[in-house]
Each structure stands twice: as structure tokens, then as C-alpha cells.
C-alpha positions as CSV (number, residue, x, y, z in Angstrom):
1,M,-52.5,20.7,92.5
2,M,-49.1,20.6,90.6
3,W,-49.1,18.4,87.2
4,R,-46.1,15.9,88.1
5,A,-44.9,14.1,85.3
6,Y,-43.7,10.3,86.3
7,P,-42.4,7.8,83.1
8,G,-45.2,7.2,81.0
9,T,-48.1,9.2,82.1
10,P,-49.5,11.6,80.6
11,H,-50.7,15.3,80.9
12,P,-54.5,15.0,82.2
13,G,-55.0,18.0,79.9
14,W,-53.8,16.0,77.2
15,P,-56.1,13.0,75.3
16,A,-54.9,10.0,77.0
17,S,-52.8,7.9,74.2
18,T,-50.5,10.9,73.5
19,D,-47.2,9.5,74.3
20,I,-44.8,11.4,77.1
21,R,-41.2,11.2,74.6
22,R,-43.8,12.5,72.0
23,L,-43.6,16.2,72.8
24,L,-40.8,16.1,75.0
25,M,-38.0,16.8,72.5
26,A,-33.7,16.8,73.1
27,T,-31.0,18.2,71.6
28,Y,-28.2,15.7,71.2
29,E,-24.7,16.0,69.7
30,Y,-22.4,14.0,67.5
31,Q,-19.1,14.8,66.2
32,C,-17.9,14.2,62.5
33,S,-14.7,13.1,62.3
34,R,-14.8,15.2,59.0
35,C,-16.9,18.1,59.0
36,G,-16.7,18.7,63.2
37,P,-19.8,19.0,65.8
38,F,-24.0,18.7,64.5
39,D,-26.5,19.1,66.7
40,V,-29.7,16.9,66.4
41,K,-33.4,17.2,67.9
42,L,-34.7,13.5,68.6
43,E,-37.2,12.2,71.2
44,I,-36.6,12.3,74.4
45,G,-34.8,8.6,74.3
46,T,-34.7,7.9,71.3
47,A,-31.1,9.5,70.1
48,P,-28.8,6.8,68.6
49,N,-24.4,5.8,69.9
50,A,-24.2,6.6,65.6
51,Y,-26.2,9.3,64.0
52,G,-25.8,10.4,59.9
53,C,-24.0,13.5,59.3
54,P,-26.2,15.9,57.6
55,V,-22.6,17.8,55.4
56,C,-20.6,14.3,54.6
57,A,-23.0,11.9,55.3
58,G,-21.0,10.0,57.3
59,T,-21.2,8.1,60.1
60,A,-20.7,10.4,63.2
61,R,-20.6,9.1,67.3
62,R,-22.4,11.4,70.2
63,V,-20.9,13.3,72.3
64,Y,-21.6,13.5,76.0
65,S,-22.3,16.6,77.6
66,S,-23.8,17.9,80.5
67,P,-27.5,18.8,79.8
68,G,-28.4,22.6,79.3
69,L,-30.0,23.3,82.5
70,S,-30.7,26.8,84.2
71,L,-32.2,27.5,87.0
72,T,-34.1,31.3,86.4
73,S,-36.4,33.1,88.3
74,N,-40.6,33.9,86.5
75,A,-40.1,36.9,85.4
76,V,-36.6,36.4,83.4
77,A,-38.4,33.5,82.0
78,A,-41.8,35.1,80.9
79,L,-39.5,37.7,79.5
80,H,-37.8,35.1,76.9
81,L,-41.1,33.6,76.6
82,S,-42.3,36.9,75.3
83,E,-38.7,37.9,72.9
84,E,-38.9,35.0,71.6
85,Q,-43.1,35.0,70.3
86,A,-42.1,39.4,69.5
87,R,-40.0,37.5,67.5
88,E,-41.9,35.6,65.3
89,A,-44.6,37.2,65.1
90,P,-44.2,41.0,67.1
91,A,-46.5,43.3,67.6
92,V,-48.4,45.9,64.9
93,V,-48.2,48.9,65.4
94,S,-50.4,51.0,63.8
95,Q,-49.4,54.5,66.0
96,V,-47.6,56.4,68.4
97,P,-48.8,56.4,72.1
98,P,-49.7,58.9,74.2
99,R,-47.2,60.8,76.2
100,R,-47.8,60.3,79.9
101,R,-47.9,62.6,82.1
102,V,-46.0,62.2,85.3
103,P,-47.7,63.8,87.9
104,R,-45.1,65.8,89.4
105,H,-45.5,66.6,93.2
106,P,-44.0,69.0,94.9
107,H,-41.1,68.6,98.0
108,P,-43.1,67.7,101.7
109,A,-40.8,70.5,102.7
110,L,-42.3,73.4,100.6
111,S,-44.4,73.5,102.6
112,R,-42.8,74.8,105.6
113,L,-40.7,77.4,103.5
114,P,-41.9,80.8,104.8
115,R,-44.5,82.1,102.3
116,L,-43.4,85.6,100.4
């Protein structure tokens, strides 16, 4: 059975005291009038309307935009995950892997040709 996230419901594998909002982070966009746009990762639902600019420490207003959602297949999602993991901790190879020989099967029409 697949677990579904309902507001305030922790995952069955998490400790009971875990608040789901602390585990889920969202990227919020802000616009500083002097420095331009920047992104901030905060807990879901905790973004203020104004946030301090990381460059000039001025007040930046929150910008609302469309969410970055995409529908990908399981194979593509697994490929992206393996790429991200390889970026952080690449696999160490100590030797070149052996070359595999591909078996060559003759074309079936060759068996019907006359033999000399």
C-alpha cells in the first residue's frame, strides 16, 4: 500500500514527533530592488513576504511564480538520481573492465546457400 501525505501526518517510518513541514523544503523567490532576484530554501509554508537580501542586507519582496513541477518517468527519475549521487560521491574504478565479446550469429539465409 502506498503512503499518502496528508497535512500534519508523519510518514509511518518516521518518529512520531517529526513534523512533516520540517522535512519538506521549498524554494522561494525574492526580488531585491538593488541586487536583483535570489532564491531561498525554507520549510514549506514558512516564507515571509519580506526577506533580507544576502548581498546588501536590504529588504527584498517575495515574488510569486509558477511551481517547478515536471512529470518524468521512473526511468528518467532514476537516471537523474544516479547522476546526482555520482556527482557527490563518484564510483572509484581500480582497473579497466574486461571487454565483453558479443556472440555473432550467422544470418539465417546463409544456411540455405549452396555449399561448395
